[in-house]
C-alpha positions as CSV (number, residue, x, y, z in Angstrom):
1,M,83.2,109.6,165.8
2,N,86.3,110.8,167.5
3,L,87.5,113.2,170.2
4,S,88.3,115.9,167.6
5,G,84.8,116.0,166.4
6,L,83.6,117.8,169.6
7,D,83.6,121.5,170.3
8,R,86.1,121.7,173.2
9,S,84.7,125.1,174.2
10,R,81.3,123.6,174.9
11,L,82.0,120.4,176.8
12,P,80.2,119.8,180.1
13,R,82.3,120.7,183.1
14,H,80.8,117.8,185.0
15,V,79.4,114.6,183.7
16,A,77.5,112.1,186.0
17,I,76.7,108.6,184.9
18,I,74.2,106.0,186.3
19,M,76.0,102.9,185.3
20,D,73.2,100.4,184.7
21,G,72.7,97.1,182.9
22,N,75.6,94.7,184.1
23,G,73.1,92.1,185.2
24,R,71.1,92.3,182.1
25,W,74.2,92.1,180.0
26,A,75.3,89.0,181.8
27,R,71.8,87.4,181.4
28,L,71.8,88.1,177.7
29,K,75.2,86.6,177.3
30,G,74.3,83.5,179.5
31,R,77.0,84.6,182.1
32,S,76.9,85.2,185.8
33,R,76.0,88.7,187.1
34,I,79.5,89.0,188.6
35,E,81.0,88.6,185.0
36,G,78.7,91.5,184.0
37,H,80.2,93.6,186.8
38,R,83.8,92.6,185.7
39,R,83.0,93.8,182.1
40,G,81.6,97.0,183.5
41,K,85.0,97.9,184.9
42,D,86.3,98.1,181.3
43,S,83.7,100.7,180.6
44,V,84.7,102.7,183.6
45,R,88.2,102.9,182.4
46,A,87.1,103.8,178.9
47,V,85.0,106.7,180.1
48,V,87.6,107.9,182.6
49,E,90.2,107.9,179.8
50,A,88.0,109.8,177.4
51,S,87.1,112.4,179.9
52,R,90.8,112.9,180.8
53,K,91.7,113.3,177.1
54,L,88.9,115.8,176.6
55,G,89.8,117.8,179.6
56,I,86.5,117.4,181.3
57,P,87.2,118.4,184.9
58,Y,84.7,116.3,186.9
59,L,83.2,112.8,186.3
60,S,80.8,111.3,188.8
61,L,80.1,107.5,188.7
62,Y,77.1,106.0,190.6
63,A,78.9,102.8,191.5
64,F,76.9,101.5,194.4
65,S,73.6,102.8,195.9
66,M,72.3,102.4,199.4
67,E,69.6,100.2,198.0
68,N,72.2,97.9,196.5
69,W,72.9,96.6,200.0
70,L,69.6,94.7,199.5
71,R,71.1,92.6,196.8
72,P,72.1,88.9,197.4
73,R,75.0,88.8,199.9
74,E,77.2,86.9,197.4
75,E,76.7,89.6,194.8
76,V,77.4,92.4,197.2
77,E,80.6,90.7,198.5
78,A,81.8,90.2,194.9
79,L,81.1,93.8,194.0
80,M,83.1,95.0,197.0
81,T,86.0,92.7,196.0
82,L,85.9,94.0,192.4
83,L,85.8,97.6,193.8
84,E,88.9,97.0,196.0
85,H,90.8,95.3,193.1
86,Y,89.9,98.2,190.8
87,L,91.2,100.8,193.2
88,A,94.4,98.9,193.7
89,M,95.0,98.4,190.1
90,E,94.0,101.9,188.9
91,G,95.9,103.8,191.7
92,P,99.2,104.0,189.7
93,R,97.3,105.0,186.5
94,M,95.6,107.8,188.5
95,M,98.9,109.1,189.6
96,R,100.5,108.8,186.2
97,H,97.6,110.8,184.6
98,R,97.2,113.2,187.6
99,I,93.6,112.0,188.3
100,R,92.1,112.9,191.6
101,L,89.7,110.4,193.3
102,L,86.9,111.5,195.7
103,A,84.1,109.4,197.2
104,I,80.6,110.3,198.5
105,G,78.1,108.2,200.4
106,E,78.0,106.1,203.6
107,R,81.6,105.0,203.4
108,D,81.6,103.6,206.9
109,R,79.3,100.8,205.7
110,L,81.9,99.5,203.3
111,P,84.1,96.5,204.4
112,A,87.2,97.6,206.3
113,S,89.6,96.5,203.6
114,V,87.7,98.3,200.8
115,R,87.6,101.4,203.0
116,M,91.2,101.2,203.6
117,T,92.1,100.9,200.0
118,L,89.7,103.7,199.1
119,D,91.0,106.1,201.7
120,H,94.6,105.3,200.6
121,T,93.8,106.1,197.0
122,I,91.9,109.4,197.9
123,R,95.0,110.5,200.1
124,T,97.5,109.5,197.4
125,T,95.7,111.4,194.6
126,Q,94.5,114.4,196.6
127,D,97.0,116.8,195.0
128,N,96.5,115.8,191.4
129,K,95.3,118.6,189.3
130,G,93.7,116.7,186.3
131,L,90.3,115.0,186.1
132,T,88.5,114.6,189.3
133,V,86.6,111.2,189.5
134,I,83.8,111.0,192.1
135,L,82.7,107.6,193.2
136,A,79.2,107.4,194.6
137,L,79.4,104.4,197.0
138,S,76.6,103.5,199.4
139,Y,75.1,106.8,198.2
140,G,71.6,107.9,198.2
141,G,70.2,111.3,197.1
142,R,67.5,111.4,199.8
143,N,70.1,110.5,202.5
144,D,72.3,113.3,201.2
145,I,69.3,115.7,201.7
146,V,68.5,114.3,205.1
147,K,72.1,114.9,206.3
148,M,71.9,118.4,204.9
149,V,68.8,119.2,206.8
150,Q,70.2,117.8,210.0
151,G,73.4,120.0,209.5
152,I,71.4,123.2,208.9
153,A,69.0,122.4,211.7
154,K,72.1,122.0,214.1
155,R,73.4,125.3,212.9
156,V,70.1,127.0,213.6
157,K,69.8,125.4,217.0
158,E,73.3,126.6,217.9
159,G,72.2,130.1,217.0
160,R,74.7,130.4,214.1
161,C,71.9,131.3,211.6
162,E,68.3,132.2,211.5
163,P,65.8,130.1,209.4
164,E,65.1,132.9,207.0
165,E,68.8,133.0,206.3
166,I,68.7,129.6,204.7
167,D,69.1,129.8,201.0
168,E,70.1,127.6,198.1
169,A,73.8,128.3,198.6
170,M,73.6,127.2,202.2
171,V,71.8,124.0,201.3
172,S,74.3,123.2,198.7
173,A,77.1,123.8,201.1
174,F,75.7,121.1,203.4
175,T,75.5,118.5,200.7
176,E,78.2,115.9,200.0
177,T,79.0,117.6,196.7
178,A,79.6,121.0,198.2
179,S,83.0,121.4,196.6
180,I,81.8,120.0,193.2
181,P,80.0,121.9,190.5
182,D,76.5,120.5,189.6
183,P,76.4,118.1,186.8
184,D,75.9,119.5,183.3
185,L,75.1,116.2,181.9
186,L,73.7,113.0,183.4
187,I,73.9,109.9,181.4
188,R,71.9,106.7,182.2
189,T,72.6,103.4,180.4
190,S,70.3,100.5,179.9
191,G,67.3,102.5,178.8
192,E,65.7,102.9,182.4
193,M,63.9,106.3,182.7
194,R,64.5,107.0,186.3
195,L,67.1,108.7,188.6
196,S,67.3,105.8,191.1
197,N,67.9,108.2,194.1
198,F,71.0,109.8,192.4
199,F,71.9,113.5,192.8
200,L,68.4,114.6,193.6
201,W,69.4,118.1,194.8
202,Q,72.1,118.6,192.3
203,I,70.5,118.2,188.9
204,P,67.7,120.9,188.5
205,Y,69.2,122.0,185.2
206,T,71.3,119.0,184.2
207,E,70.8,117.7,180.7
208,L,69.6,114.1,180.8
209,Y,70.7,111.5,178.3
210,V,69.4,108.0,178.4
211,T,70.7,105.2,176.1
212,A,69.5,101.6,175.8
213,R,73.2,100.5,175.6
214,L,73.9,98.3,178.6
215,W,76.8,99.5,180.7
216,P,79.4,96.8,179.8
217,D,78.9,97.8,176.1
218,F,79.1,101.6,176.8
219,R,82.6,102.6,175.6
220,E,84.3,105.7,174.2
221,P,82.1,105.8,171.0
222,Q,78.9,105.8,172.9
223,Y,80.3,108.4,175.4
224,L,81.2,110.7,172.5
225,Q,77.7,110.2,171.1
226,A,76.3,111.4,174.4
227,L,78.6,114.4,174.5
228,T,77.7,115.3,170.9
229,E,74.0,115.2,171.8
230,Y,74.7,117.4,174.8
231,Q,76.3,119.9,172.4
232,R,73.2,120.0,170.3
233,R,71.1,121.1,173.4
234,R,70.3,124.8,173.9
235,R,70.6,125.3,177.6
236,R,68.4,128.2,178.7
237,F,68.5,127.9,182.5
238,G,64.9,129.3,182.8
239,R,65.4,132.0,180.2
240,T,63.6,132.3,176.8
241,D,65.5,131.9,173.6
242,E,65.2,135.6,172.9
243,Q,67.0,136.4,176.1
244,L,70.1,134.3,175.2
245,V,72.8,136.0,173.3
246,Q,73.5,134.0,170.1
247,G,76.5,131.7,170.8
248,S,76.6,132.3,174.5
249,Y,77.1,129.4,176.9
250,P,75.5,130.1,180.3
251,P,77.3,128.8,183.4
252,S,76.1,125.8,185.2
253,Q,76.4,127.2,188.7
254,D,74.8,129.9,190.7
255,L,71.5,129.7,188.8
256,S,69.0,131.0,191.3
257,A,68.8,134.3,189.5
258,E,68.2,132.6,186.1
259,R,64.9,130.7,187.1
């Protein structure tokens, strides 16, 4: 399977990935969990590069959840070190390929040096017009919704809107992904059949693809397989097959009228 085997007119606009299985990969190989995370970095690079070549505009990577702070301190510290190193190493590559970096989540919880490197990379790449990579760091879907509710409640309290004026568009505008289209495809590696508190508001019509492949072994061929499966799906957005015009490809946004 290669890049040319895909229909470029029917690629997802936004792919989100729950990168899971680093620890299991390490255990199966008789290596440390940290080595699993190190190998996972190579998969990140492979998926980013494939997305860039294909012209997919947005790629979201669930890198570190709010719940991950509960892991052993040594593992968390190693993950933060790997993240900082990855950002420092990939910054020049992002500039060379005009990749823009964004981050969502509770960034103030990150170590100061990691936050500094992350902020620098975001500022440096902010004008790039190619692929946008969104790192979900210390992110939780429920927390995103809580902050959204707080923001809208404050707006109502200040008299800037009435409760009955609240609609889906307003809710979306208060989420961390307000400037990003909802994912068309969500990939989860390692075979786990759950969302793990990721993008709970953003995925009502997202196509889900779960593979048993562990993240360190998920590279371009596996990514292309997921994209091929996505192109086999018939996305109805609440309509019947009879309502869809043959060959049409419904948009992934502004779907309230489609349900």
